[in-house]
C-alpha positions in Angstrom: -31.6 221.7 75.3 -32.8 222.3 78.9 -35.3 219.4 78.5 -32.6 216.9 77.5 -30.4 217.9 80.4 -33.2 217.6 82.9 -34.3 214.2 81.5 -30.7 212.9 82.1 -30.6 214.3 85.6 -34.0 212.7 86.5 -32.9 209.3 85.2 -29.5 209.3 87.0 -31.2 210.5 90.2 -33.2 207.3 90.2 -30.1 205.4 91.4 -27.5 208.0 92.4 -27.5 211.0 94.7 -26.1 213.8 92.6 -24.5 216.9 94.2 -25.2 220.4 92.9 -21.7 220.3 91.3 -22.7 217.2 89.4 -25.9 218.9 88.2 -23.9 221.9 87.0 -21.5 219.6 85.1 -24.4 217.8 83.3 -26.1 221.1 82.4 -22.8 222.3 80.8 -22.7 219.3 78.4 -23.3 220.0 74.7 -26.4 218.0 73.5 -27.3 217.8 69.8 -30.9 216.9 69.4 -32.1 214.6 66.6 -35.7 213.6 65.8 -36.2 210.1 64.5 -38.9 208.4 62.4 -40.3 205.0 63.3 -37.8 202.2 62.8 -35.0 204.7 61.9 -31.5 203.4 62.7 -29.3 206.0 64.4 -26.4 203.8 65.6 -25.3 201.0 63.3 -23.4 197.8 64.2 -19.8 198.5 63.2 -19.9 202.3 63.8 -16.9 203.9 65.5 -18.5 205.7 68.4 -17.7 209.4 69.1 -20.9 210.3 71.0 -23.2 208.8 73.6 -26.9 209.0 73.1 -29.6 210.0 75.5 -33.3 209.1 74.8 -35.1 212.4 75.2 -38.6 211.1 74.2 -40.1 207.9 72.7 -38.7 204.4 72.8 -35.7 202.9 71.1 -34.4 199.3 70.6 -31.0 197.8 70.8 -30.4 194.9 68.4 -27.9 192.6 66.9 -27.9 192.4 63.1 -27.8 188.8 61.9 -25.9 187.5 58.8 -29.1 187.0 56.9 -30.4 190.5 57.6 -32.7 189.6 60.5 -32.5 191.1 63.9 -32.3 189.9 67.5 -33.7 192.7 69.7 -31.7 192.8 72.9 -33.3 195.5 75.0 -35.6 198.5 74.9 -34.8 201.9 76.1 -37.2 204.7 77.4 -37.0 208.4 78.0 -33.9 209.2 80.1 -31.9 206.1 79.2 -28.3 206.1 77.9 -28.6 203.1 75.6 -25.0 203.2 74.3 -23.0 204.3 77.3 -20.8 201.2 76.6 -19.6 202.9 73.5 -17.5 205.2 75.7 -15.1 202.3 76.1 -15.1 200.3 72.9 -13.7 201.1 69.4 -16.5 199.7 67.4 -20.2 199.2 68.1 -21.2 195.5 68.3 -24.9 196.3 68.1 -27.3 198.8 66.6 -29.9 201.2 67.9 -33.2 202.0 66.2 -36.3 204.1 67.0 -39.6 202.4 67.8 -42.2 204.9 66.8 -41.3 208.6 66.7 -38.5 209.4 69.1 -36.0 212.1 69.9 -32.4 211.5 71.0 -29.6 213.8 72.1 -25.9 213.1 71.1 -23.3 213.9 73.7 -19.6 214.1 72.6 -17.4 211.5 74.3 -14.7 214.1 74.7 -16.9 216.2 76.8 -18.1 213.3 78.9 -14.5 212.2 79.8 -13.6 215.8 80.8 -16.7 215.9 83.0 -15.9 212.5 84.6 -12.4 213.8 85.5 -13.9 216.9 87.1 -16.8 215.1 88.8 -16.0 211.4 89.4 -19.4 211.0 91.1 -21.1 211.8 87.7 -18.9 209.2 86.0 -19.9 206.6 88.6 -23.6 207.4 87.9 -23.1 206.7 84.2 -21.1 203.6 85.1 -24.1 202.4 87.2 -26.2 202.9 84.0 -24.1 200.3 82.2 -24.4 198.0 85.2 -28.2 198.3 85.1 -28.1 197.5 81.4 -26.1 194.4 82.1 -28.6 193.3 84.7 -31.4 193.7 82.1 -29.3 191.7 79.6 -28.9 188.9 82.2 -32.6 188.8 82.9 -33.4 188.7 79.2 -31.1 185.7 78.7 -32.9 183.9 81.6 -36.3 185.0 80.2 -35.7 183.7 76.7 -34.0 180.5 77.6 -35.8 179.3 80.8 -39.4 180.6 80.8 -42.3 179.2 78.8 -43.8 181.4 76.0 -46.6 183.0 78.0 -44.3 183.8 81.0 -41.6 185.1 78.6 -44.0 187.7 77.0 -45.6 188.6 80.3 -42.2 189.2 81.9 -41.2 191.6 79.1 -44.4 193.5 79.5 -44.0 193.7 83.2 -40.4 195.0 82.9 -41.3 197.7 80.3 -44.4 198.9 82.3 -42.4 199.0 85.5 -39.6 201.0 83.9 -42.1 203.3 82.1 -43.7 204.1 85.5 -40.3 205.0 86.9 -39.7 207.3 83.9 -43.2 209.0 84.5 -44.5 207.7 81.2 -47.5 205.8 82.6 -50.9 207.4 82.4 -53.3 205.6 84.6 -52.8 202.0 83.6 -51.4 202.7 80.1 -48.1 203.4 78.5 -46.9 203.8 74.9 -45.3 200.6 73.5 -44.9 200.9 69.7 -43.5 197.4 69.3 -44.8 195.4 66.3 -45.7 191.7 66.6 -42.7 190.9 64.3 -40.4 192.8 66.7 -41.9 191.0 69.7 -41.0 187.7 68.0 -37.5 188.9 67.2 -37.1 189.9 70.9 -38.6 186.8 72.5 -37.4 184.1 70.0 -40.9 183.3 68.8 -42.4 182.7 65.4 -45.1 185.2 64.5 -47.8 182.5 64.9 -46.6 181.9 68.4 -46.6 185.6 69.2 -50.2 185.9 68.1 -51.2 182.8 70.1 -49.3 183.9 73.3 -50.7 187.4 73.1 -54.2 186.1 72.8 -53.7 183.9 75.9 -52.5 186.9 77.9 -55.5 188.9 76.7 -57.8 186.1 77.8 -56.2 186.1 81.2 -57.6 189.6 81.7 -54.2 190.9 83.0 -53.3 193.1 80.0 -54.0 194.2 76.5 -51.8 195.6 73.7 -53.6 197.8 71.2 -52.5 200.4 68.7 -49.0 200.7 70.2 -50.2 201.0 73.8 -49.8 198.5 76.7 -52.8 198.4 79.0 -52.2 196.7 82.4 -55.6 195.6 83.7 -54.4 193.5 86.7 -50.8 194.1 87.6 -50.4 191.4 90.2 -51.8 188.8 87.8 -49.5 189.9 85.0 -46.6 189.9 87.5 -47.5 186.3 88.5 -47.8 185.1 84.9 -44.4 186.6 84.1 -42.6 185.4 87.2 -41.6 189.0 87.5 -39.6 190.5 90.4 -38.2 194.0 89.8 -35.2 193.6 92.1 -32.8 193.4 89.1 -33.8 196.9 88.0 -32.3 198.3 91.2 -34.8 201.2 91.3 -34.8 202.7 94.8 -37.7 205.1 94.7 -40.6 203.2 93.2 -43.4 201.2 94.8 -45.2 198.4 93.0 -47.5 199.5 90.2 -51.2 199.1 91.0 -50.0 197.8 94.4 -53.4 196.9 95.8 -54.5 194.8 92.9 
């Protein structure tokens, strides 16, 4: 499980300076690895959480299950994220988590995490910061879906995911994996499928980006950033410069 431990360390180090004692505490945690099929649920709304989850590879989605069986996607999580750290402090999950494309996750027992937090409060603060970053992304998503026009709404989501993928070292050149279906885009952005198709076509015509076969291709970062009214300040990443900074 060395890879899983190092993935968590790299992610937490993006926003927190970890001492050697913190690193040793993380490496002593028990991780149970699970490989997931595309669209496979691994946390369900209503579950009583006993573990936290680390995304080891791939991409997962957090969603609310609606009464009629539909979904409202709330956030997407990449390699290194702890998408259900909030489960440490609640008795019942109020959302679900599902893989987007093939993914691997590691389950970490809550009992071990609480013991580690008592021994190394700085590690506990790093995980707490993860939940605060999640909250910042939620706030931005509310603003995005309620206040921005359709094209800006979609461009902003693409900007966020590309920027975060770059921080997670998942971008190759100007491309990153994004196995999100058009239906899932609609369920994320509050758009009918016809609107998704029309808006995506508009963004393609702008020459700023493309989305093909589960891959996001950023052709002109500054143009995409402008179209999405995107500023990365809410992501609170201290060590990253702007993608494609000269364009």
